[in-house]
All heavy atoms as a GROMACS GRO file, in nm:
protein
  597
    1MET      N    1   0.391   9.626   3.061
    1MET     CA    2   0.530   9.588   3.066
    1MET      C    3   0.615   9.706   3.115
    1MET      O    4   0.707   9.687   3.193
    1MET     CB    5   0.576   9.539   2.929
    1MET     CG    6   0.717   9.489   2.927
    1MET     SD    7   0.752   9.349   3.035
    1MET     CE    8   0.676   9.218   2.945
    2THR      N    9   0.583   9.826   3.070
    2THR     CA   10   0.659   9.943   3.113
    2THR      C   11   0.644   9.965   3.263
    2THR      O   12   0.741   9.998   3.333
    2THR     CB   13   0.612  10.068   3.037
    2THR    OG1   14   0.627  10.044   2.898
    2THR    CG2   15   0.690  10.190   3.075
    3TRP      N   16   0.525   9.944   3.314
    3TRP     CA   17   0.501   9.961   3.456
    3TRP      C   18   0.586   9.865   3.537
    3TRP      O   19   0.649   9.904   3.636
    3TRP     CB   20   0.352   9.941   3.484
    3TRP     CG   21   0.316   9.964   3.626
    3TRP    CD1   22   0.292  10.084   3.686
    3TRP    CD2   23   0.300   9.865   3.728
    3TRP    NE1   24   0.263  10.065   3.819
    3TRP    CE2   25   0.267   9.932   3.847
    3TRP    CE3   26   0.311   9.727   3.729
    3TRP    CZ2   27   0.244   9.866   3.966
    3TRP    CZ3   28   0.288   9.661   3.848
    3TRP    CH2   29   0.256   9.730   3.964
    4VAL      N   30   0.592   9.739   3.496
    4VAL     CA   31   0.671   9.639   3.568
    4VAL      C   32   0.820   9.673   3.559
    4VAL      O   33   0.893   9.664   3.658
    4VAL     CB   34   0.643   9.498   3.512
    4VAL    CG1   35   0.737   9.395   3.572
    4VAL    CG2   36   0.499   9.459   3.536
    5PHE      N   37   0.864   9.715   3.442
    5PHE     CA   38   1.006   9.750   3.424
    5PHE      C   39   1.043   9.868   3.514
    5PHE      O   40   1.146   9.867   3.581
    5PHE     CB   41   1.033   9.781   3.277
    5PHE     CG   42   1.179   9.801   3.247
    5PHE    CD1   43   1.263   9.693   3.240
    5PHE    CD2   44   1.229   9.927   3.224
    5PHE    CE1   45   1.398   9.709   3.212
    5PHE    CE2   46   1.363   9.946   3.195
    5PHE     CZ   47   1.448   9.836   3.189
    6ASN      N   48   0.959   9.972   3.517
    6ASN     CA   49   0.987  10.088   3.601
    6ASN      C   50   0.976  10.054   3.750
    6ASN      O   51   1.049  10.109   3.831
    6ASN     CB   52   0.895  10.204   3.565
    6ASN     CG   53   0.933  10.268   3.436
    6ASN    OD1   54   1.049  10.270   3.399
    6ASN    ND2   55   0.836  10.320   3.365
    7LEU      N   56   0.885   9.964   3.783
    7LEU     CA   57   0.874   9.919   3.922
    7LEU      C   58   1.001   9.846   3.965
    7LEU      O   59   1.045   9.860   4.078
    7LEU     CB   60   0.752   9.828   3.938
    7LEU     CG   61   0.725   9.777   4.079
    7LEU    CD1   62   0.683   9.892   4.169
    7LEU    CD2   63   0.616   9.671   4.075
    8ALA      N   64   1.061   9.772   3.873
    8ALA     CA   65   1.184   9.700   3.906
    8ALA      C   66   1.305   9.792   3.911
    8ALA      O   67   1.397   9.771   3.989
    8ALA     CB   68   1.207   9.589   3.803
    9PHE      N   69   1.307   9.897   3.829
    9PHE     CA   70   1.424   9.984   3.823
    9PHE      C   71   1.418  10.099   3.922
    9PHE      O   72   1.522  10.147   3.968
    9PHE     CB   73   1.444  10.040   3.682
    9PHE     CG   74   1.566  10.125   3.670
    9PHE    CD1   75   1.691  10.069   3.676
    9PHE    CD2   76   1.555  10.262   3.654
    9PHE    CE1   77   1.805  10.146   3.666
    9PHE    CE2   78   1.669  10.342   3.644
    9PHE     CZ   79   1.794  10.283   3.650
   10GLY      N   80   1.302  10.144   3.958
   10GLY     CA   81   1.288  10.258   4.048
   10GLY      C   82   1.362  10.242   4.180
   10GLY      O   83   1.436  10.332   4.221
   11PRO      N   84   1.348  10.130   4.248
   11PRO     CA   85   1.422  10.112   4.373
   11PRO      C   86   1.574  10.110   4.354
   11PRO      O   87   1.647  10.144   4.446
   11PRO     CB   88   1.372   9.978   4.427
   11PRO     CG   89   1.238   9.961   4.366
   11PRO     CD   90   1.248  10.025   4.230
   12VAL      N   91   1.621  10.073   4.237
   12VAL     CA   92   1.765  10.072   4.212
   12VAL      C   93   1.820  10.214   4.221
   12VAL      O   94   1.925  10.238   4.281
   12VAL     CB   95   1.797  10.008   4.075
   12VAL    CG1   96   1.943  10.026   4.038
   12VAL    CG2   97   1.761   9.861   4.076
   13GLU      N   98   1.749  10.309   4.163
   13GLU     CA   99   1.795  10.448   4.167
   13GLU      C  100   1.801  10.501   4.309
   13GLU      O  101   1.892  10.575   4.344
   13GLU     CB  102   1.702  10.538   4.084
   13GLU     CG  103   1.749  10.554   3.943
   13GLU     CD  104   1.671  10.662   3.873
   13GLU    OE1  105   1.687  10.779   3.909
   13GLU    OE2  106   1.596  10.626   3.782
   14VAL      N  107   1.704  10.466   4.390
   14VAL     CA  108   1.700  10.516   4.527
   14VAL      C  109   1.799  10.441   4.615
   14VAL      O  110   1.868  10.502   4.698
   14VAL     CB  111   1.556  10.501   4.584
   14VAL    CG1  112   1.552  10.539   4.729
   14VAL    CG2  113   1.460  10.584   4.502
   15ALA      N  114   1.810  10.312   4.599
   15ALA     CA  115   1.890  10.231   4.690
   15ALA      C  116   2.038  10.220   4.651
   15ALA      O  117   2.118  10.177   4.732
   15ALA     CB  118   1.831  10.090   4.698
   16LEU      N  119   2.074  10.257   4.529
   16LEU     CA  120   2.213  10.241   4.487
   16LEU      C  121   2.311  10.318   4.576
   16LEU      O  122   2.412  10.260   4.618
   16LEU     CB  123   2.229  10.279   4.340
   16LEU     CG  124   2.365  10.248   4.279
   16LEU    CD1  125   2.394  10.099   4.285
   16LEU    CD2  126   2.371  10.297   4.136
   17PRO      N  127   2.287  10.444   4.609
   17PRO     CA  128   2.381  10.512   4.700
   17PRO      C  129   2.390  10.444   4.837
   17PRO      O  130   2.499  10.434   4.895
   17PRO     CB  131   2.326  10.653   4.712
   17PRO     CG  132   2.241  10.673   4.592
   17PRO     CD  133   2.186  10.538   4.559
   18LEU      N  134   2.279  10.396   4.888
   18LEU     CA  135   2.279  10.327   5.016
   18LEU      C  136   2.354  10.195   5.008
   18LEU      O  137   2.427  10.157   5.100
   18LEU     CB  138   2.136  10.304   5.064
   18LEU     CG  139   2.052  10.429   5.085
   18LEU    CD1  140   1.908  10.392   5.116
   18LEU    CD2  141   2.111  10.515   5.194
   19PHE      N  142   2.336  10.125   4.897
   19PHE     CA  143   2.405   9.997   4.876
   19PHE      C  144   2.555  10.017   4.868
   19PHE      O  145   2.632   9.943   4.930
   19PHE     CB  146   2.351   9.930   4.749
   19PHE     CG  147   2.424   9.805   4.711
   19PHE    CD1  148   2.407   9.690   4.785
   19PHE    CD2  149   2.508   9.804   4.602
   19PHE    CE1  150   2.474   9.574   4.751
   19PHE    CE2  151   2.576   9.688   4.567
   19PHE     CZ  152   2.559   9.573   4.642
   20VAL      N  153   2.598  10.117   4.792
   20VAL     CA  154   2.741  10.140   4.775
   20VAL      C  155   2.805  10.183   4.906
   20VAL      O  156   2.912  10.133   4.943
   20VAL     CB  157   2.766  10.246   4.664
   20VAL    CG1  158   2.910  10.291   4.663
   20VAL    CG2  159   2.729  10.188   4.528
   21SER      N  160   2.741  10.272   4.979
   21SER     CA  161   2.802  10.320   5.103
   21SER      C  162   2.789  10.219   5.217
   21SER      O  163   2.879  10.207   5.299
   21SER     CB  164   2.741  10.453   5.145
   21SER     OG  165   2.606  10.437   5.178
   22GLY      N  166   2.679  10.146   5.222
   22GLY     CA  167   2.655  10.052   5.332
   22GLY      C  168   2.714   9.915   5.308
   22GLY      O  169   2.808   9.873   5.377
   23ASN      N  170   2.662   9.843   5.212
   23ASN     CA  171   2.703   9.704   5.190
   23ASN      C  172   2.843   9.693   5.132
   23ASN      O  173   2.919   9.604   5.169
   23ASN     CB  174   2.605   9.634   5.096
   23ASN     CG  175   2.472   9.608   5.164
   23ASN    OD1  176   2.445   9.658   5.272
   23ASN    ND2  177   2.388   9.531   5.099
   24LEU      N  178   2.877   9.781   5.039
   24LEU     CA  179   3.009   9.773   4.976
   24LEU      C  180   3.114   9.853   5.052
   24LEU      O  181   3.232   9.840   5.024
   24LEU     CB  182   3.001   9.822   4.832
   24LEU     CG  183   2.908   9.743   4.740
   24LEU    CD1  184   2.911   9.800   4.599
   24LEU    CD2  185   2.946   9.596   4.736
   25ASP      N  186   3.071   9.938   5.144
   25ASP     CA  187   3.160  10.024   5.222
   25ASP      C  188   3.256  10.101   5.130
   25ASP      O  189   3.377  10.103   5.150
   25ASP     CB  190   3.238   9.941   5.324
   25ASP     CG  191   3.298  10.028   5.432
   25ASP    OD1  192   3.240  10.135   5.461
   25ASP    OD2  193   3.404   9.989   5.486
   26ALA      N  194   3.199  10.162   5.027
   26ALA     CA  195   3.278  10.237   4.929
   26ALA      C  196   3.228  10.381   4.926
   26ALA      O  197   3.129  10.417   4.989
   26ALA     CB  198   3.266  10.173   4.791
   27GLY      N  199   3.297  10.462   4.848
   27GLY     CA  200   3.265  10.604   4.843
   27GLY      C  201   3.203  10.647   4.712
   27GLY      O  202   3.149  10.567   4.634
   28ALA      N  203   3.218  10.775   4.687
   28ALA     CA  204   3.156  10.837   4.570
   28ALA      C  205   3.217  10.787   4.439
   28ALA      O  206   3.151  10.789   4.336
   28ALA     CB  207   3.169  10.988   4.579
   29GLY      N  208   3.342  10.743   4.443
   29GLY     CA  209   3.406  10.694   4.321
   29GLY      C  210   3.335  10.572   4.263
   29GLY      O  211   3.310  10.564   4.143
   30LEU      N  212   3.303  10.476   4.349
   30LEU     CA  213   3.234  10.356   4.302
   30LEU      C  214   3.091  10.389   4.260
   30LEU      O  215   3.042  10.336   4.161
   30LEU     CB  216   3.234  10.248   4.409
   30LEU     CG  217   3.170  10.115   4.367
   30LEU    CD1  218   3.246  10.054   4.250
   30LEU    CD2  219   3.167  10.019   4.483
   31LEU      N  220   3.026  10.478   4.334
   31LEU     CA  221   2.891  10.519   4.295
   31LEU      C  222   2.894  10.585   4.158
   31LEU      O  223   2.810  10.557   4.073
   31LEU     CB  224   2.831  10.613   4.399
   31LEU     CG  225   2.691  10.664   4.371
   31LEU    CD1  226   2.592  10.548   4.365
   31LEU    CD2  227   2.648  10.765   4.476
   32GLY      N  228   2.994  10.669   4.134
   32GLY     CA  229   3.010  10.731   4.003
   32GLY      C  230   3.036  10.628   3.894
   32GLY      O  231   2.987  10.641   3.782
   33ALA      N  232   3.112  10.524   3.927
   33ALA     CA  233   3.137  10.418   3.829
   33ALA      C  234   3.008  10.343   3.795
   33ALA      O  235   2.984  10.308   3.679
   33ALA     CB  236   3.241  10.320   3.884
   34TYR      N  237   2.924  10.320   3.896
   34TYR     CA  238   2.795  10.256   3.869
   34TYR      C  239   2.710  10.343   3.777
   34TYR      O  240   2.652  10.295   3.680
   34TYR     CB  241   2.718  10.230   3.999
   34TYR     CG  242   2.743  10.094   4.059
   34TYR    CD1  243   2.823  10.079   4.171
   34TYR    CD2  244   2.684   9.980   4.006
   34TYR    CE1  245   2.845   9.955   4.228
   34TYR    CE2  246   2.705   9.856   4.061
   34TYR     CZ  247   2.785   9.845   4.172
   34TYR     OH  248   2.805   9.721   4.228
   35TRP      N  249   2.702  10.474   3.808
   35TRP     CA  250   2.620  10.563   3.724
   35TRP      C  251   2.680  10.575   3.584
   35TRP      O  252   2.606  10.585   3.486
   35TRP     CB  253   2.604  10.700   3.789
   35TRP     CG  254   2.512  10.698   3.907
   35TRP    CD1  255   2.541  10.738   4.032
   35TRP    CD2  256   2.375  10.653   3.910
   35TRP    NE1  257   2.432  10.721   4.115
   35TRP    CE2  258   2.329  10.669   4.042
   35TRP    CE3  259   2.290  10.600   3.815
   35TRP    CZ2  260   2.200  10.634   4.080
   35TRP    CZ3  261   2.161  10.566   3.854
   35TRP    CH2  262   2.119  10.583   3.985
   36ALA      N  263   2.813  10.574   3.574
   36ALA     CA  264   2.876  10.578   3.442
   36ALA      C  265   2.843  10.452   3.362
   36ALA      O  266   2.818  10.459   3.242
   36ALA     CB  267   3.028  10.594   3.456
   37ALA      N  268   2.843  10.338   3.431
   37ALA     CA  269   2.806  10.213   3.363
   37ALA      C  270   2.662  10.218   3.314
   37ALA      O  271   2.631  10.172   3.202
   37ALA     CB  272   2.827  10.094   3.457
   38PHE      N  273   2.572  10.276   3.394
   38PHE     CA  274   2.434  10.292   3.349
   38PHE      C  275   2.428  10.383   3.226
   38PHE      O  276   2.353  10.357   3.132
   38PHE     CB  277   2.346  10.350   3.460
   38PHE     CG  278   2.300  10.250   3.560
   38PHE    CD1  279   2.312  10.277   3.695
   38PHE    CD2  280   2.242  10.130   3.522
   38PHE    CE1  281   2.268  10.186   3.790
   38PHE    CE2  282   2.199  10.038   3.616
   38PHE     CZ  283   2.213  10.066   3.751
   39GLY      N  284   2.507  10.490   3.227
   39GLY     CA  285   2.509  10.582   3.112
   39GLY      C  286   2.564  10.516   2.988
   39GLY      O  287   2.510  10.534   2.878
   40ILE      N  288   2.671  10.439   3.000
   40ILE     CA  289   2.728  10.368   2.886
   40ILE      C  290   2.627  10.267   2.832
   40ILE      O  291   2.611  10.253   2.710
   40ILE     CB  292   2.860  10.300   2.926
   40ILE    CG1  293   2.967  10.407   2.953
   40ILE    CG2  294   2.907  10.202   2.820
   40ILE    CD1  295   3.092  10.354   3.020
   41GLY      N  296   2.559  10.199   2.922
   41GLY     CA  297   2.456  10.105   2.878
   41GLY      C  298   2.342  10.175   2.805
   41GLY      O  299   2.287  10.121   2.708
   42ALA      N  300   2.308  10.296   2.849
   42ALA     CA  301   2.203  10.371   2.780
   42ALA      C  302   2.246  10.411   2.640
   42ALA      O  303   2.166  10.405   2.546
   42ALA     CB  304   2.166  10.495   2.862
   43VAL      N  305   2.372  10.450   2.625
   43VAL     CA  306   2.422  10.486   2.492
   43VAL      C  307   2.425  10.363   2.401
   43VAL      O  308   2.383  10.369   2.285
   43VAL     CB  309   2.562  10.551   2.502
   43VAL    CG1  310   2.625  10.565   2.366
   43VAL    CG2  311   2.552  10.686   2.570
   44ILE      N  312   2.472  10.252   2.452
   44ILE     CA  313   2.474  10.129   2.373
   44ILE      C  314   2.332  10.088   2.335
   44ILE      O  315   2.305  10.048   2.221
   44ILE     CB  316   2.545  10.016   2.449
   44ILE    CG1  317   2.694  10.047   2.460
   44ILE    CG2  318   2.524   9.881   2.382
   44ILE    CD1  319   2.770   9.955   2.553
   45GLY      N  320   2.240  10.100   2.429
   45GLY     CA  321   2.100  10.067   2.400
   45GLY      C  322   2.040  10.159   2.294
   45GLY      O  323   1.965  10.113   2.207
   46ALA      N  324   2.074  10.287   2.300
   46ALA     CA  325   2.022  10.380   2.200
   46ALA      C  326   2.078  10.349   2.061
   46ALA      O  327   2.007  10.357   1.961
   46ALA     CB  328   2.056  10.523   2.240
   47LEU      N  329   2.206  10.312   2.057
   47LEU     CA  330   2.266  10.278   1.928
   47LEU      C  331   2.211  10.146   1.873
   47LEU      O  332   2.200  10.129   1.752
   47LEU     CB  333   2.418  10.269   1.942
   47LEU     CG  334   2.488  10.401   1.973
   47LEU    CD1  335   2.636  10.377   1.999
   47LEU    CD2  336   2.467  10.502   1.861
   48ALA      N  337   2.178  10.054   1.961
   48ALA     CA  338   2.124   9.925   1.918
   48ALA      C  339   1.976   9.931   1.883
   48ALA      O  340   1.921   9.835   1.830
   48ALA     CB  341   2.146   9.820   2.026
   49LEU      N  342   1.913  10.043   1.909
   49LEU     CA  343   1.769  10.054   1.884
   49LEU      C  344   1.735  10.035   1.737
   49LEU      O  345   1.632   9.976   1.704
   49LEU     CB  346   1.718  10.190   1.932
   49LEU     CG  347   1.568  10.212   1.923
   49LEU    CD1  348   1.496  10.111   2.011
   49LEU    CD2  349   1.534  10.353   1.966
   50GLY      N  350   1.821  10.082   1.649
   50GLY     CA  351   1.796  10.064   1.505
   50GLY      C  352   1.788   9.917   1.467
   50GLY      O  353   1.703   9.877   1.387
   51ALA      N  354   1.876   9.835   1.523
   51ALA     CA  355   1.873   9.692   1.493
   51ALA      C  356   1.754   9.624   1.560
   51ALA      O  357   1.697   9.529   1.505
   51ALA     CB  358   2.002   9.626   1.539
   52ALA      N  359   1.714   9.674   1.674
   52ALA     CA  360   1.603   9.611   1.747
   52ALA      C  361   1.469   9.636   1.679
   52ALA      O  362   1.374   9.561   1.700
   52ALA     CB  363   1.598   9.663   1.890
   53ARG      N  364   1.460   9.738   1.597
   53ARG     CA  365   1.332   9.765   1.529
   53ARG      C  366   1.293   9.653   1.433
   53ARG      O  367   1.177   9.636   1.402
   53ARG     CB  368   1.340   9.897   1.453
   53ARG     CG  369   1.342  10.015   1.544
   53ARG     CD  370   1.352  10.143   1.462
   53ARG     NE  371   1.372  10.257   1.549
   53ARG     CZ  372   1.282  10.350   1.569
   53ARG    NH1  373   1.167  10.344   1.507
   53ARG    NH2  374   1.308  10.450   1.648
   54ARG      N  375   1.392   9.578   1.387
   54ARG     CA  376   1.363   9.469   1.294
   54ARG      C  377   1.322   9.341   1.366
   54ARG      O  378   1.278   9.247   1.303
   54ARG     CB  379   1.486   9.442   1.208
   54ARG     CG  380   1.508   9.554   1.108
   54ARG     CD  381   1.628   9.530   1.022
   54ARG     NE  382   1.725   9.634   1.060
   54ARG     CZ  383   1.852   9.615   1.077
   54ARG    NH1  384   1.905   9.498   1.059
   54ARG    NH2  385   1.930   9.714   1.111
   55LEU      N  386   1.336   9.336   1.497
   55LEU     CA  387   1.301   9.217   1.574
   55LEU      C  388   1.154   9.221   1.614
   55LEU      O  389   1.096   9.328   1.626
   55LEU     CB  390   1.387   9.210   1.700
   55LEU     CG  391   1.537   9.197   1.680
   55LEU    CD1  392   1.608   9.208   1.814
   55LEU    CD2  393   1.570   9.066   1.613
   56PRO      N  394   1.094   9.105   1.636
   56PRO     CA  395   0.958   9.103   1.689
   56PRO      C  396   0.954   9.169   1.828
   56PRO      O  397   1.052   9.165   1.903
   56PRO     CB  398   0.924   8.955   1.700
   56PRO     CG  399   1.021   8.885   1.612
   56PRO     CD  400   1.142   8.971   1.606
   57LEU      N  401   0.842   9.229   1.861
   57LEU     CA  402   0.831   9.312   1.981
   57LEU      C  403   0.860   9.235   2.110
   57LEU      O  404   0.945   9.276   2.190
   57LEU     CB  405   0.693   9.376   1.988
   57LEU     CG  406   0.666   9.463   2.110
   57LEU    CD1  407   0.760   9.583   2.111
   57LEU    CD2  408   0.522   9.506   2.113
   58TRP      N  409   0.790   9.126   2.135
   58TRP     CA  410   0.803   9.058   2.263
   58TRP      C  411   0.940   8.998   2.286
   58TRP      O  412   0.996   9.012   2.395
   58TRP     CB  413   0.693   8.953   2.280
   58TRP     CG  414   0.566   9.020   2.319
   58TRP    CD1  415   0.458   9.043   2.239
   58TRP    CD2  416   0.534   9.078   2.445
   58TRP    NE1  417   0.361   9.111   2.307
   58TRP    CE2  418   0.406   9.134   2.435
   58TRP    CE3  419   0.602   9.090   2.565
   58TRP    CZ2  420   0.345   9.199   2.541
   58TRP    CZ3  421   0.541   9.153   2.671
   58TRP    CH2  422   0.414   9.207   2.658
   59PRO      N  423   1.001   8.929   2.190
   59PRO     CA  424   1.138   8.880   2.215
   59PRO      C  425   1.237   8.993   2.240
   59PRO      O  426   1.327   8.980   2.323
   59PRO     CB  427   1.174   8.803   2.087
   59PRO     CG  428   1.043   8.762   2.031
   59PRO     CD  429   0.948   8.873   2.065
   60ALA      N  430   1.219   9.106   2.172
   60ALA     CA  431   1.308   9.219   2.195
   60ALA      C  432   1.291   9.275   2.336
   60ALA      O  433   1.389   9.304   2.406
   60ALA     CB  434   1.283   9.328   2.092
   61MET      N  435   1.167   9.288   2.381
   61MET     CA  436   1.142   9.339   2.516
   61MET      C  437   1.196   9.243   2.623
   61MET      O  438   1.257   9.286   2.721
   61MET     CB  439   0.993   9.362   2.538
   61MET     CG  440   0.940   9.481   2.462
   61MET     SD  441   0.766   9.508   2.487
   61MET     CE  442   0.764   9.564   2.655
   62LEU      N  443   1.176   9.116   2.604
   62LEU     CA  444   1.227   9.019   2.700
   62LEU      C  445   1.380   9.019   2.702
   62LEU      O  446   1.442   9.004   2.808
   62LEU     CB  447   1.174   8.880   2.670
   62LEU     CG  448   1.024   8.862   2.691
   62LEU    CD1  449   0.980   8.723   2.648
   62LEU    CD2  450   0.987   8.888   2.835
   63GLY      N  451   1.442   9.038   2.587
   63GLY     CA  452   1.588   9.049   2.582
   63GLY      C  453   1.639   9.171   2.655
   63GLY      O  454   1.741   9.166   2.724
   64ILE      N  455   1.569   9.283   2.641
   64ILE     CA  456   1.608   9.405   2.710
   64ILE      C  457   1.597   9.387   2.861
   64ILE      O  458   1.686   9.424   2.938
   64ILE     CB  459   1.521   9.524   2.663
   64ILE    CG1  460   1.557   9.560   2.519
   64ILE    CG2  461   1.538   9.644   2.754
   64ILE    CD1  462   1.457   9.653   2.453
   65ILE      N  463   1.489   9.327   2.906
   65ILE     CA  464   1.470   9.306   3.050
   65ILE      C  465   1.572   9.207   3.103
   65ILE      O  466   1.628   9.226   3.212
   65ILE     CB  467   1.325   9.260   3.077
   65ILE    CG1  468   1.229   9.375   3.044
   65ILE    CG2  469   1.308   9.214   3.221
   65ILE    CD1  470   1.085   9.337   3.042
   66ALA      N  471   1.600   9.100   3.027
   66ALA     CA  472   1.702   9.004   3.071
   66ALA      C  473   1.839   9.071   3.076
   66ALA      O  474   1.918   9.045   3.169
   66ALA     CB  475   1.704   8.885   2.976
   67GLY      N  476   1.868   9.157   2.980
   67GLY     CA  477   1.995   9.229   2.982
   67GLY      C  478   2.008   9.319   3.103
   67GLY      O  479   2.115   9.331   3.162
   68HIS      N  480   1.899   9.382   3.140
   68HIS     CA  481   1.900   9.466   3.260
   68HIS      C  482   1.926   9.382   3.384
   68HIS      O  483   2.003   9.421   3.472
   68HIS     CB  484   1.767   9.540   3.272
   68HIS     CG  485   1.761   9.633   3.387
   68HIS    ND1  486   1.704   9.598   3.506
   68HIS    CD2  487   1.806   9.759   3.403
   68HIS    CE1  488   1.714   9.698   3.591
   68HIS    NE2  489   1.776   9.798   3.530
   69GLY      N  490   1.863   9.267   3.392
   69GLY     CA  491   1.886   9.179   3.506
   69GLY      C  492   2.029   9.128   3.512
   69GLY      O  493   2.090   9.122   3.619
   70ILE      N  494   2.084   9.093   3.398
   70ILE     CA  495   2.223   9.046   3.394
   70ILE      C  496   2.318   9.160   3.431
   70ILE      O  497   2.416   9.140   3.502
   70ILE     CB  498   2.255   8.989   3.254
   70ILE    CG1  499   2.178   8.859   3.233
   70ILE    CG2  500   2.405   8.966   3.237
   70ILE    CD1  501   2.180   8.808   3.091
   71GLY      N  502   2.285   9.280   3.386
   71GLY     CA  503   2.368   9.395   3.419
   71GLY      C  504   2.368   9.428   3.568
   71GLY      O  505   2.468   9.475   3.622
   72CYS      N  506   2.258   9.404   3.635
   72CYS     CA  507   2.250   9.431   3.779
   72CYS      C  508   2.297   9.315   3.864
   72CYS      O  509   2.315   9.330   3.984
   72CYS     CB  510   2.106   9.465   3.817
   72CYS     SG  511   2.054   9.626   3.758
   73SER      N  512   2.318   9.198   3.806
   73SER     CA  513   2.353   9.080   3.885
   73SER      C  514   2.486   9.090   3.959
   73SER      O  515   2.498   9.032   4.067
   73SER     CB  516   2.349   8.954   3.798
   73SER     OG  517   2.447   8.961   3.698
   74PRO      N  518   2.589   9.161   3.911
   74PRO     CA  519   2.710   9.172   3.994
   74PRO      C  520   2.683   9.238   4.129
   74PRO      O  521   2.749   9.206   4.228
   74PRO     CB  522   2.804   9.258   3.910
   74PRO     CG  523   2.762   9.236   3.770
   74PRO     CD  524   2.612   9.217   3.778
   75SER      N  525   2.587   9.327   4.136
   75SER     CA  526   2.553   9.389   4.263
   75SER      C  527   2.492   9.288   4.360
   75SER      O  528   2.511   9.296   4.480
   75SER     CB  529   2.453   9.503   4.242
   75SER     OG  530   2.509   9.601   4.161
   76LEU      N  531   2.420   9.192   4.308
   76LEU     CA  532   2.354   9.094   4.394
   76LEU      C  533   2.452   8.997   4.457
   76LEU      O  534   2.425   8.942   4.562
   76LEU     CB  535   2.249   9.016   4.314
   76LEU     CG  536   2.134   9.099   4.259
   76LEU    CD1  537   2.044   9.011   4.172
   76LEU    CD2  538   2.055   9.161   4.371
   77SER      N  539   2.567   8.978   4.395
   77SER     CA  540   2.664   8.883   4.450
   77SER      C  541   2.730   8.936   4.576
   77SER      O  542   2.789   8.861   4.651
   77SER     CB  543   2.770   8.850   4.345
   77SER     OG  544   2.846   8.965   4.317
   78ARG      N  545   2.719   9.067   4.602
   78ARG     CA  546   2.783   9.128   4.719
   78ARG      C  547   2.689   9.145   4.837
   78ARG      O  548   2.730   9.190   4.942
   78ARG     CB  549   2.839   9.265   4.681
   78ARG     CG  550   2.939   9.266   4.568
   78ARG     CD  551   3.070   9.214   4.613
   78ARG     NE  552   3.119   9.293   4.725
   78ARG     CZ  553   3.239   9.343   4.736
   78ARG    NH1  554   3.326   9.320   4.642
   78ARG    NH2  555   3.274   9.413   4.841
   79ILE      N  556   2.563   9.109   4.822
   79ILE     CA  557   2.467   9.123   4.931
   79ILE      C  558   2.484   9.008   5.028
   79ILE      O  559   2.478   8.891   4.988
   79ILE     CB  560   2.322   9.127   4.878
   79ILE    CG1  561   2.304   9.249   4.786
   79ILE    CG2  562   2.222   9.130   4.992
   79ILE    CD1  563   2.170   9.254   4.719
   80PRO      N  564   2.508   9.037   5.156
   80PRO     CA  565   2.523   8.927   5.252
   80PRO      C  566   2.391   8.853   5.272
   80PRO      O  567   2.284   8.912   5.260
   80PRO     CB  568   2.568   8.996   5.380
   80PRO     CG  569   2.524   9.137   5.364
   80PRO     CD  570   2.520   9.167   5.217
   81PRO      N  571   2.397   8.724   5.303
   81PRO     CA  572   2.272   8.650   5.325
   81PRO      C  573   2.200   8.702   5.449
   81PRO      O  574   2.262   8.747   5.545
   81PRO     CB  575   2.318   8.506   5.344
   81PRO     CG  576   2.462   8.515   5.379
   81PRO     CD  577   2.515   8.642   5.320
   82SER      N  578   2.069   8.695   5.444
   82SER     CA  579   1.991   8.740   5.558
   82SER      C  580   1.996   8.636   5.670
   82SER      O  581   2.007   8.517   5.642
   82SER     CB  582   1.847   8.766   5.515
   82SER     OG  583   1.791   8.649   5.466
   83PRO      N  584   1.991   8.680   5.793
   83PRO     CA  585   1.996   8.583   5.905
   83PRO      C  586   1.870   8.496   5.906
   83PRO      O  587   1.763   8.541   5.866
   83PRO     CB  588   2.004   8.671   6.029
   83PRO     CG  589   1.960   8.806   5.987
   83PRO     CD  590   1.983   8.817   5.838
   84PRO      N  591   1.883   8.374   5.952
   84PRO     CA  592   1.765   8.283   5.955
   84PRO      C  593   1.660   8.326   6.054
   84PRO      O  594   1.673   8.400   6.139
   84PRO     CB  595   1.823   8.147   5.992
   84PRO     CG  596   1.961   8.170   6.040
   84PRO     CD  597   2.001   8.309   6.000
   0.00000   0.00000   0.00000
């Protein structure tokens, strides 16, 4: 599960600056806002870890992965459709 999660997140780290500058035509301010949002999410996740220890393992992991997908979904709404 960790391998799949890291495989899904790794390209985000590399492609985020390209996405912000290319597709969104924005600068360092928006890129910083994205990284700040990731940092805030990490702090919230660390604080919620105590409550997650009481949950069964698989539902907690699936919830974390679904939360990550929901968190990244606003970026997907700005991607133009590919040509046919």
